C-alpha positions, 0 to 999 in steps of 0.5 A, spaced: 499 499 499 505 504 502 509 502 495 502 504 491 502 512 494 509 513 493 509 510 486 502 515 485 505 521 488 511 520 484 507 519 478 503 526 480 509 530 481 512 528 475 506 530 472 505 537 475 513 539 473 511 536 466 505 541 465 509 547 468 515 545 464 510 546 457 507 552 460 514 555 461 516 553 454 510 556 451 510 562 455 517 563 452 516 562 445 511 567 446 516 571 448 521 569 443 517 570 438 515 577 440 522 579 441 524 577 433 518 581 431 520 587 435 527 586 432 525 586 426 521 593 426 527 595 429 531 593 424 527 595 419 526 603 423 533 603 423 535 601 415 529 607 415 534 612 419 540 610 415 536 612 409 533 618 411 540 620 414 543 619 407 538 623 404 538 629 408 546 628 407 544 629 399 540 634 400 545 638 405 551 637 399 545 639 394 544 646 398 551 647 398 552 646 391 546 651 390 549 656 394 556 656 390 552 656 384 547 662 387 554 666 388 556 665 381 550 668 378 550 673 384 557 676 381 554 674 374 549 679 375 554 684 377 559 684 372 554 684 367 550 690 370 557 694 370 557 692 363 550 695 361 553 701 366 559 701 362 556 701 355 550 706 357 555 711 358 559 709 352 552 710 348 551 717 352 558 719 349 557 717 343 550 721 342 554 727 345 559 726 339 554 725 334 551 731 336 557 736 337 558 734 330 551 736 327 553 742 330 559 743 327 556 741 320 550 746 320 556 751 323 560 750 317 554 749 312 551 756 315 559 759 314 560 756 307 553 758 305 555 766 307 561 765 303 557 763 297 552 768 298 557 774 299 561 771 292 555 770 288 548 775 291 544 779 286 543 773 281 550 770 282 555 773 278 556 780 281 559 779 288 564 774 285 566 778 279 567 785 284 571 780 287 575 778 281 575 785 277 577 789 284 584 786 283 590 790 281 594 786 276 593 780 273 597 776 278 593 778 283 586 776 278 589 770 278 590 769 286 583 771 287 580 766 283 585 760 286 583 764 293 576 764 292 576 756 289 580 754 295 576 756 300 569 754 297 573 747 296 577 746 303 571 748 306 566 743 303 572 737 303 571 740 311 564 739 311 564 732 307 569 730 313 565 731 319 559 727 315 564 721 315 565 722 322 558 724 323 557 717 320 563 713 323 560 715 329 553 713 328 555 706 326 559 706 333 552 707 336 549 702 332 553 697 335 553 699 342 546 699 342 546 691 340 551 691 345 545 694 349 540 689 348 544 683 348 547 685 355 539 687 357 537 679 354 544 676 358 541 680 365 534 677 363 537 670 362 542 671 369 536 673 373 531 667 371 536 663 373 537 666 380 529 666 380 529 658 379 535 657 383 531 661 389 525 657 389 530 650 389 533 653 395 526 653 398 524 647 396 530 643 398 530 647 405 523 644 405 525 637 404 530 638 409 526 640 414 521 634 412 526 629 412 529 631 419 521 631 422 521 624 419 528 623 423 526 624 430 519 620 429 524 615 427 529 616 433 523 615 436 519 610 434 527 606 434 528 608 442 520 606 444 522 599 440 529 598 444 524 600 451 519 594 448 525 589 446 528 590 453 522 589 457 521 583 454 528 580 455 526 581 462 521 577 462 524 571 458 529 571 464 524 572 469 520 566 465 528 562 465 529 564 473 522 561 475 523 554 471 530 553 472 534 557 479 541 554 477 541 557 470 539 563 472 543 564 477 549 564 472 547 570 468 543 571 462 547 570 456 541 573 452 541 580 454 540 587 450 545 588 446 548 594 445 546 598 438 552 602 437 551 608 435 547 611 429 549 611 422 553 618 421 551 623 416 555 622 409 557 626 404 555 625 396 562 626 394 563 631 388 565 627 381 568 631 376 565 630 369 568 625 364 567 626 357 563 622 353 565 617 348 559 616 343 562 621 338 565 622 332 573 623 331 572 631 330 566 631 335 569 628 341 577 633 340 572 638 341 569 636 346 575 633 350 578 640 348 573 644 352 574 640 359 580 642 362 578 650 361 571 648 365 570 655 370 574 659 365 570 665 365 565 668 361 568 674 357 563 678 352 566 676 345 570 672 348 574 667 343 580 663 347 581 660 353 583 665 357 575 668 357 569 665 352 562 667 351 557 662 348 559 662 341 566 663 342 567 657 344 563 653 340 568 655 335 574 655 338 572 647 340 572 646 333 577 649 331 582 644 335 579 639 331 580 642 325 573 644 323 572 652 322 565 654 324 563 662 325 564 666 331 556 668 332 550 665 334 546 668 327 552 665 323 553 659 326 545 657 327 545 654 319 553 651 319 552 643 318 547 638 317 540 640 322 537 634 326 532 632 330 534 632 338 531 625 338 537 623 333 542 628 337 549 625 338 555 628 342 558 633 338 552 636 336 551 644 337 545 645 341 541 652 341 537 655 346 532 661 346 533 666 351 533 673 350 532 672 342 531 665 338 537 661 337 540 666 342 545 661 346 549 655 343 553 649 347 555 643 344 551 636 346 554 631 351 549 626 350 544 625 356 541 631 357 547 635 357 552 639 354 558 643 355 558 651 354 560 658 356 554 661 361 554 668 363 552 666 370 557 659 371 563 661 365 564 655 362 561 649 365 557 642 363 549 644 365 542 639 364 538 641 358 533 636 361 530 639 366 530 646 369 531 653 365 535 650 359 529 645 358 525 651 358 528 655 352 530 649 348 526 648 342 530 642 339 535 645 334 540 641 333 545 642 328 551 637 326 558 639 323 562 632 325 560 627 321 
């Protein structure tokens, strides 16, 4: 009877212990599953956080680049305004010169007219004959006739010279007026670029604030998930301590692992523009000629490495490839063969309608990029697939190298 009781007790204890162990295992399994879910969520949040930080870094780099471009545009505005002011002064000076010449011409004409009246009044002969017959001798007669002719001839020559000077000054005034129009167009182009840059800066600043807010939210979520995971680890440790005190006393090997610091902001490094390869030999030579001179300042009428304007650069670049092109956009817009933009290839010449139709020109590089002398940035690679240059490109493309 005693033996049977012990056996029953043993069975009962074993049964209770097994039930407790099974319940403990189930409880810990649930906690481990919960921990895994929390860890997965933390991993996703930290991945999003890392991406957001990278986005902020890129925006900051874009802002730095844009601020530098804005500085260059402002310098271009200041420089172009100085040229406008200087040109206006020259126009005023030239107009004053023309006014003085007109006064001188009028004065000389009046003197000449008065002399002719004195020589030829009353029908045109009497005064002249009086001058001649007033001579004391034949020699004096010849001298008087010669003097009259020289006076009238020299006065007429002076008037002719004044008229010639007036024509030259007028031509100079026309040239200055054309330059005024060109500079006004440039100023309009630069101002448009400045407005576009200012708008882009506002958008980037807005984007930066939005991402920073996203980072703050993600950091809070990551912190909350870390707290939850720590609580789950404590519950797992408590379950193990309750089921196996010996193991619990040896320490918990599943303690929360240090998260480490968050990913640091990384800055995007600038990469230098490399020359494309899909171009004819001559076109490639022209393209490659420009790269060493990136950053060269814009100079009105510049046709050499010390300074370029837009058409001057294109003409100079192709001269390096042995191809002669005119150095004005007006003459350049009809050279070579016209091709559609969809068929454009590196080395083709692209035109933009700025202050006038085909007012700006550059060399196409492919992938929506072109190299050209901009009055705001100097010689630079620009994007014609978006922004200002896209808005002013009407598809005019010329091929000068096959």
